[in-house]
Structure formats: structure tokens, C-alpha cells
N, C-alpha and C positions, 0 to 999 in steps of 0.2 A: 334892468329893472326887477330881471325875478329878486334878485339879492334884496331890492329896496321891498319889495312887497314879504318876503318870507323870512326876515330877520329884522325889519323894522317895526315890525310890532314889539320883538320880545329887547326886556331891560338890559340885559349882556347874553355875551357868543363869545366863541374863545377868540384868540389873538388869532390861531391861528384860520380859522372860514375869514374874519376878514382882511389875510393876507392875502389866503387863496384868492379874492374878491381881485383886490390890487394887483396880484399879479395877472390875471384875466383884466381888467381892468388895462394897463398897460402894457398889452399885446396889443389887445384895441386900438390903443392912440400912437403905435409905436405904426399904427399904416397910414397914421394923418403927421404926421412928424413928418419933414420935408428931410431931415439926415439923419446917417443908421446909430442906433441908441440902444447900447447894450445896459441890460438892466442885473442885478442880483439879488435875491430877493431871501436873504435866512430867515431862518427862523429857528433859534435853540428850543430843543427838547426839551429844555426845564422850565419854560416861559410859555410853552404854544395853546399849549390850557389854559391859564389867567383870563380870565375873563372879565371884557373892556366892553361899552357901550356902544353898538351896532354903529356902522359909519362914523366911526372918532377921527382914526387914522384917512378918508376918504380925501375929506376937503384937503387936504396940505401937500397931497399927491396932486389932485387938479388941479392945485394953485402953479405947483412947478412947474405940469405941459401946460395948464392955459399959459401964464405969462410967462412965459419963452426964459425964464429962467435955469434951459436946460442950453448951456455951455461945452457941454463935455460934451463925450460921447459913449460916457458911462454912469449908469444910477449906481449906488448901494441906497439901500432903506432896509437902515437897520433900526430894529422895535427896540 
């Protein structure tokens, strides 16, 4: 919730900030998922500071987690 309140008003944020939130969000969701899931989130240093609109990638991750598209035990998110 804090992320939405702090970052939502901004037009753009660094990609790394969005990915840090996604990492935390996935860790929280892992508690809800019935089977073990391993995630890897890597952000190349060359693109970590690229500016993107806040909450741009979050709906994609939420969709994967909420619709049960997780069939494998490993998720790799590559921005």
C-alpha cells in the first residue's frame, strides 16, 4: 500500500524501484500459493535507472499469480 501512495503520484520512477516492489509482492504472494515457487528477478545495471511509469509492470505479475498461470516451480522475470 505504501508503494502505491508514495510512487503513484510520480509520472516516472526508476525501473529498479518497480522491480524491488515486485520482488516484495511476490515474496508476500508465495505465502498464499500452495506449492513452492522459486523466483528470480534480475535487473541489469545498464537499465536499472531507466524511468518507467509507476505500477506499469505490476498488473502483469498480479495476473500471472492470480490466474494460476504458474505451472512450473520457477518464475523468471526479465525486464
